[in-house]
GUSETI-718299 format. One record per residue (C-alpha): residue number from 1; x, y, z; residue in three letters. Coordinates in steps of 0.1 Angstrom, whole numbers, padded with zeros to 4 digits. Example, Ala and Ser with C-alpha at 12.3 -4.5 7.8 and 13.67 -1.06 7.14 Angstrom:
// GUSETI-718299
1  0123  -0045  0078  ALA $
2  0137  -0011  0071  SER $
END
This chain:
// GUSETI-718299
1  0340  0247  -0042  UNK $
2  0341  0222  -0012  UNK $
3  0308  0214  0004  UNK $
4  0301  0220  0041  UNK $
5  0272  0211  0064  UNK $
6  0246  0238  0059  UNK $
7  0239  0259  0091  UNK $
8  0208  0255  0111  UNK $
9  0186  0283  0097  UNK $
10  0159  0279  0124  UNK $
11  0172  0311  0141  UNK $
12  0161  0346  0149  UNK $
13  0160  0367  0118  UNK $
14  0181  0396  0130  UNK $
15  0211  0372  0137  UNK $
16  0210  0354  0104  UNK $
17  0237  0375  0087  UNK $
18  0259  0369  0118  UNK $
19  0255  0332  0115  UNK $
20  0263  0333  0078  UNK $
21  0294  0354  0086  UNK $
22  0306  0327  0110  UNK $
23  0304  0301  0082  UNK $
24  0321  0323  0058  UNK $
25  0349  0328  0083  UNK $
26  0353  0291  0085  UNK $
27  0355  0288  0047  UNK $
28  0382  0315  0047  UNK $
29  0401  0300  0076  UNK $
30  0401  0265  0062  UNK $
31  0411  0276  0027  UNK $
32  0379  0267  0009  UNK $
33  0377  0303  -0001  UNK $
34  0412  0309  -0012  UNK $
35  0430  0343  -0008  UNK $
36  0422  0366  -0037  UNK $
37  0393  0344  -0048  UNK $
38  0359  0360  -0057  UNK $
39  0330  0353  -0034  UNK $
40  0304  0339  -0058  UNK $
41  0271  0349  -0043  UNK $
42  0250  0324  -0063  UNK $
43  0272  0294  -0052  UNK $
44  0274  0306  -0016  UNK $
45  0236  0311  -0014  UNK $
46  0231  0275  -0027  UNK $
47  0257  0261  -0003  UNK $
48  0244  0279  0028  UNK $
49  0207  0278  0016  UNK $
50  0201  0315  0022  UNK $
51  0190  0344  0002  UNK $
52  0213  0371  -0012  UNK $
53  0202  0399  0012  UNK $
54  0216  0383  0045  UNK $
55  0246  0369  0025  UNK $
56  0255  0404  0014  UNK $
57  0250  0417  0049  UNK $
58  0274  0390  0061  UNK $
59  0300  0399  0034  UNK $
60  0298  0436  0044  UNK $
61  0305  0425  0080  UNK $
62  0335  0405  0070  UNK $
63  0347  0435  0049  UNK $
64  0345  0457  0080  UNK $
65  0367  0431  0098  UNK $
66  0392  0432  0070  UNK $
67  0387  0396  0059  UNK $
68  0370  0406  0026  UNK $
69  0378  0433  0000  UNK $
70  0349  0450  -0017  UNK $
71  0357  0462  -0052  UNK $
72  0331  0485  -0069  UNK $
73  0318  0469  -0100  UNK $
74  0336  0436  -0094  UNK $
75  0323  0422  -0062  UNK $
76  0338  0408  -0030  UNK $
77  0371  0390  -0028  UNK $
78  0389  0371  0000  UNK $
79  0417  0391  0015  UNK $
80  0451  0383  -0001  UNK $
81  0481  0395  0019  UNK $
82  0517  0401  0006  UNK $
83  0547  0386  0025  UNK $
84  0553  0421  0038  UNK $
85  0517  0425  0050  UNK $
86  0520  0391  0068  UNK $
87  0553  0399  0085  UNK $
88  0541  0434  0096  UNK $
89  0507  0421  0109  UNK $
90  0522  0392  0128  UNK $
91  0547  0415  0144  UNK $
92  0518  0437  0156  UNK $
93  0498  0407  0168  UNK $
94  0529  0394  0187  UNK $
95  0533  0427  0205  UNK $
96  0496  0429  0214  UNK $
97  0494  0393  0226  UNK $
98  0526  0398  0246  UNK $
99  0511  0428  0264  UNK $
100  0478  0410  0269  UNK $
101  0497  0380  0284  UNK $
102  0517  0402  0308  UNK $
103  0485  0418  0320  UNK $
104  0466  0385  0321  UNK $
105  0493  0372  0345  UNK $
106  0483  0399  0369  UNK $
107  0445  0397  0365  UNK $
108  0436  0362  0355  UNK $
109  0412  0343  0378  UNK $
110  0414  0308  0391  UNK $
111  0384  0299  0370  UNK $
112  0400  0312  0338  UNK $
113  0432  0292  0346  UNK $
114  0411  0261  0351  UNK $
115  0395  0268  0317  UNK $
116  0429  0272  0301  UNK $
117  0440  0239  0316  UNK $
118  0409  0222  0302  UNK $
119  0415  0237  0267  UNK $
120  0451  0226  0268  UNK $
121  0440  0190  0274  UNK $
122  0415  0192  0246  UNK $
123  0442  0206  0223  UNK $
124  0465  0177  0232  UNK $
125  0437  0152  0224  UNK $
126  0430  0170  0191  UNK $
127  0466  0167  0182  UNK $
128  0467  0130  0189  UNK $
129  0437  0126  0165  UNK $
130  0455  0149  0140  UNK $
131  0422  0169  0141  UNK $
132  0435  0203  0129  UNK $
133  0401  0221  0126  UNK $
134  0392  0213  0162  UNK $
135  0427  0221  0174  UNK $
136  0425  0255  0157  UNK $
137  0391  0263  0172  UNK $
138  0404  0254  0207  UNK $
139  0436  0273  0200  UNK $
140  0416  0304  0191  UNK $
141  0397  0301  0224  UNK $
142  0429  0301  0243  UNK $
143  0442  0333  0227  UNK $
144  0408  0349  0231  UNK $
145  0407  0340  0268  UNK $
146  0441  0354  0274  UNK $
147  0431  0386  0257  UNK $
148  0400  0388  0279  UNK $
149  0419  0381  0310  UNK $
150  0441  0412  0304  UNK $
151  0411  0433  0316  UNK $
152  0420  0460  0291  UNK $
153  0391  0467  0267  UNK $
154  0411  0490  0244  UNK $
155  0438  0464  0240  UNK $
156  0412  0436  0235  UNK $
157  0394  0455  0207  UNK $
158  0426  0464  0190  UNK $
159  0438  0428  0191  UNK $
160  0405  0414  0178  UNK $
161  0406  0438  0149  UNK $
162  0442  0430  0139  UNK $
163  0440  0393  0147  UNK $
164  0409  0388  0124  UNK $
165  0431  0393  0094  UNK $
166  0454  0364  0105  UNK $
167  0429  0336  0111  UNK $
168  0436  0318  0079  UNK $
169  0474  0320  0083  UNK $
170  0474  0310  0119  UNK $
171  0454  0279  0110  UNK $
172  0478  0270  0082  UNK $
173  0509  0276  0103  UNK $
174  0502  0242  0121  UNK $
175  0498  0221  0090  UNK $
176  0534  0209  0093  UNK $
177  0533  0182  0120  UNK $
178  0566  0191  0137  UNK $
179  0557  0228  0139  UNK $
180  0522  0218  0152  UNK $
181  0538  0197  0180  UNK $
182  0562  0226  0188  UNK $
183  0532  0250  0190  UNK $
184  0514  0227  0214  UNK $
185  0544  0225  0236  UNK $
186  0547  0263  0236  UNK $
187  0511  0266  0247  UNK $
188  0519  0243  0277  UNK $
189  0548  0266  0286  UNK $
190  0526  0297  0283  UNK $
191  0500  0281  0306  UNK $
192  0527  0272  0331  UNK $
193  0539  0308  0332  UNK $
194  0504  0321  0336  UNK $
195  0498  0297  0365  UNK $
196  0530  0311  0381  UNK $
197  0517  0346  0373  UNK $
198  0551  0354  0357  UNK $
199  0542  0384  0335  UNK $
200  0577  0387  0320  UNK $
201  0578  0350  0310  UNK $
202  0543  0350  0296  UNK $
203  0550  0381  0275  UNK $
204  0583  0366  0261  UNK $
205  0567  0332  0254  UNK $
206  0537  0347  0236  UNK $
207  0558  0370  0215  UNK $
208  0582  0342  0205  UNK $
209  0552  0319  0198  UNK $
210  0537  0345  0173  UNK $
211  0571  0352  0157  UNK $
212  0576  0315  0151  UNK $
213  0541  0313  0135  UNK $
214  0551  0343  0113  UNK $
215  0583  0325  0102  UNK $
216  0564  0292  0095  UNK $
217  0538  0310  0074  UNK $
218  0564  0329  0053  UNK $
219  0585  0297  0049  UNK $
220  0554  0278  0037  UNK $
221  0545  0305  0012  UNK $
222  0581  0306  -0001  UNK $
223  0581  0268  -0006  UNK $
224  0547  0269  -0024  UNK $
225  0559  0296  -0047  UNK $
226  0591  0277  -0057  UNK $
227  0574  0243  -0060  UNK $
END
């Protein structure tokens, strides 16, 4: 199992399991914990330098988010999705993000637009460095901000729940450099449409963006299976 920098554990006790959950999400997203793999509590406790009680609380939190599967008598396993699961979930996320984008075009503030412009510049810099983890973190902030700017709490909560299952796959969809460059260009187009407050264009661009990610993920999985 790959090593990571242990989290700073000088924190308030009642947030410890949430901090551990954040690190586990990173391990899942970056593929250190591979889909279908068992979460070895002893190894994770040693890696994160925590006891089993907060670790188990964190694992239960991830299970509630759909990132981990709890199997009685066997333990916890990283979520593994079939091709059909992936296609169906990406289609739902695309529809949700398209709607969020259309609403955001109507409600987004000048301050939020300024933040999106800053994030776009940071993503471009991360791309130039070929720093995929940083790019993905910034990318996730962009999509989260658009979801928030929709000003629809039901839509936002639904999107967060469904999108949580796709973190790992969205990260991996940019590992092909050409597709990564195209995704960055699409983000610039989405930002431009938001600045024009063109709800129709934003919706179409976001839906197409997610559909291309879906296709990239399925293509990558197919290539890996035939390699």
